N, C-alpha and C positions, 0 to 999 in steps of 0.2 A: 504494500500500500504506500502511496505517496502521502505527504503530510496532510493534504486536503482530505483524502479518503480516510486517513487515520482519525482525523477529528470528526468526520461524518460517522464513522464507525462508533466512536465514543458517544456521540449524540444518540445514535440508534440504540446502543446498549442502555442508555439512560431512559429513552422512550420505552423500551421493552421492560425495563425494571418497573416503571410506573404502571404499565398495562398489566403485568403479572400481579402486582400488589393489589390492584383494584379489579381484577378479573375482566379486563377489557379485551375484546377480540379485535384482531387486525391481521393484515397480510402484507408482506412485501409486495410491491407493485411495479409494473412497467420495467424500466431498465434494471432496477434492483432485483426484481423477481427473475429477470432474464440472467442477470449476473449470477444469482444463486444457482440456477439450473445449469447454465453453460460453463461457468467459471468457478463455481463454489465460492464466490466472493464478488468483488467489484469487476465490472467490465473495465479493462485496463484504461480506457480513455474517458470513463464516466467521472463526473465531478459533483454528483448529488445523490441523495437517497430518496426513494418514494415509498410511502406506505399508504395502505387503503383501509378505511373503516366505514362501517355503515353510519348514517347520520346519527342514529341513536347512540352508538358507541362514541362517536366523535363528540357529541354534546356532553356525554358523561366525562369524557377526557377534558373538555373545556372547563368543567366545573371543579376539577381538582388539580389541573396542571400548574397553576401559579403557586400553590402552596407546596407542591411535590417536587418541582423541578430543581435540580442542582444549580447552585449559584453560577456555575460556569456557563450556563445556557439561559436563553430567554425565549419564551413563546410569543410569537407575534401573529396578529390577524387584524382584520379591519376594525374591530372594536377596541383593540389595545394600542393601535398605532395609527396616527393620522397619516393620510396620504398612502395608505397601504391598500392596493386595489386588486390583490389576488383573491379569488373566491375560495380559498382554503388557507389553513394556518401553516406556519413553519416553526420549527425549533432551530434557533440560531446560536452559534458559538459566540461567547463573549471574549474568547481568547484569540481567535483567528478571523480576520476579515477577508472576504472574497467579493469585492464590490462588483455588482452587475451594472454594466454601462448603461443599460436601459432605465435603471431606477436610481442610480446614484444621486441624481439631481433632486429627488424627492425628499431627501433627508431622513429616509427610513433606515433601520438597522441593516447592516450589510455583512453580518457574520456568516461563516460557512454554515450550511443549513441542511435539514431534511424537510421534505414536503409531506404533509399529512392530508390526504385527499378524502373528503367525505363523499360517500355514495348515497344517492337519493333514489326514490321510487320513480319508475317510469309508468305512465298510464298503459293499461293493457290495450286500449283502443289505439290502433296504428295511426289513425288520423290525428288524434290528440297528441300522440307522441311526436309526430312530425311537426305539428303546430308548435309544440313546446321547443323542439329542436330549432326551428326557425327563429323563434323569439330569443332564445339563448344566443344564437349566432349573432343576432343584431347587437345584443349587449356586449358580447365578447369583442366583436369588431370595433365597437365604440372605444373600448379600453386599449385595444391594439393601436388604434389611430391616435388617441389623445393622451396616452400614458406611455406605452411601451415601445413605440416606434423609435428605432435607433439605426443609423447607417452602419453596416458591417463591412468588413474587408472584402468579402466575396460579392458584394452588390455591384451591379453595373449601371452605367448611365442608360436611361434617365431615372431608374429606380433609386439610385443613390441620392440624386438631387431631390426627389420627392420626399424621401425619408429625412433628408437633412432639413428640409423646410418644416416638416411636421415636428421634428425633434426640436428645432429652434422655437417654434410656436409653443410647444409643450413646456419647455424650460421656463418660459415666461408666464404661461397661463394655467398650467396643470394644478398648481397649488390653490388656485382661486376659482377653478372651473366648477360652477354649481351643478353641472349636469352629471359629474362623476358620482357624487354621493347618491343622487336619486336613481341613476342607472344601476349602481351597485345594489341598492336595496331591491330594485325591481328584478335584477338578475337572481338574487338569492330567493326572493319570493317565488319566482318562476321555477327555479330548480327544486324547491321544496314543496310545491303546491300539492303533490300527490302522495306525500309521505304518510298521511293518515288513511290512505285507501288500502284496499286489499290486493293491490297489484302484485304481480309475481316477480318483477324484475327490477334491478337497480342499475345505475350508471353514475359516473362522475360528472354530473350535470353542471357543476360550477367550474369545471375546467374548460379551457379553450381547446377543444378537440378538433382534429381533422375528421373527415367523414369516416375514414378507416378506423381511427382510434375510437370514435364514438361507437361504431358497430361492434368492434372487437371487445369493447369494455362492458358490454351488456352481460350481466350475470344474474342468476336467480338469488333470491334471498337465502335459500339454503346453501348455495355455493359459497357465499361470502363468509359464512361461519364454519364451513367444513375445511379445516386446514390440516396440513402436515408440517412437521419440523424438518428443515433442511439446513445443511451447512452453509454458512456465509462467513468467510474468513475464519476467525478462530472461535466462532460461536455458532449457535443454531437459532433460527428464527422461523416463524410460521409463514407459509404461503398457501394459497387456496389449492385444494387438491385437484381442481379443474385447471391447473396452470397450463397444461398443454393446449387446451382449447383457447384459453385467454391469450397466451403468447402467440399462437398461430394466427388468431384473429387480428392481432395488431402488427406482428412482424413477419408473418408468413413462415418461411423456413428459418426459424429462429436459432437453430443450432449451427447454421452456417454463418461465418463471419461476413460482415458487409465489405464492399470494396475498400481499399486502403484510403481513398479520398474521403470516405464517409466515417472513418474511424477517428472521430474527433468529438469534442463536447458540443452540445447544442446551445450552451450558454456563452454569451459574449461577456467575459469577465476581465477585470483588471488583475494586476499582480496580487498575490496573496500577501497579507500584512499580519505579522504576529504582534498582537497587542500585549499579551500576557502569557508567558510560557511557564509560569510557576505552578499553575494548577493543571497543566496539560498532562494527560496520561502518556 
């Protein structure tokens, strides 16, 4: 593990400790699940950790995290941090910073992190599910345009020019843009509107999914709670027993490595900054 992955592993162990203490169910997700299955640890080029919880378990976690979390870490979400516009929470390191270029300007915490994704109920009616998907796309696209847009090294003209213009606009107006809070509240309301129904399936509706990720992430309520323990680096963590279906739906032939040019982080980050190494494991 590199230093970033080591700190993420430390955070994951702390998250796992809290979940075990309070009997909270979760699963490694996405690239972290893939890493566990294919590499028995981190994908070599990965630089974050993803975990999945049902909304009920996520809400239980929110109710105890502030008092349980080790002082080396902070839990952040939209209720705890101003100008935080992700539809899910993160546990961030207080010892190592890894600033994301798309959000540095917002003044939010930038420690190395793990993502905690709540999964919400999908309506059984396919028409209602598509309507919900369309509404959520609208909200997610709003945040991509007015918060997260940032020119990247691989962008070409004119895409780079357009991104630069949006980025400049956002740096001036994002902190005072009144539409962000109202759209965030509408997004969460839309994502959670069927949680009291008897629907059979869940999805990470507050995440900004591609269509393939959205389809591949659909799981039954039974599947999210049915987990097995797998090796991840020097410990073991739960993954959904339906991991093959889940990973195939998102990545296709997930046991094959991607082309060399795609073996890179999806996050555009600055250099790692060690703030305090006294408490680091």
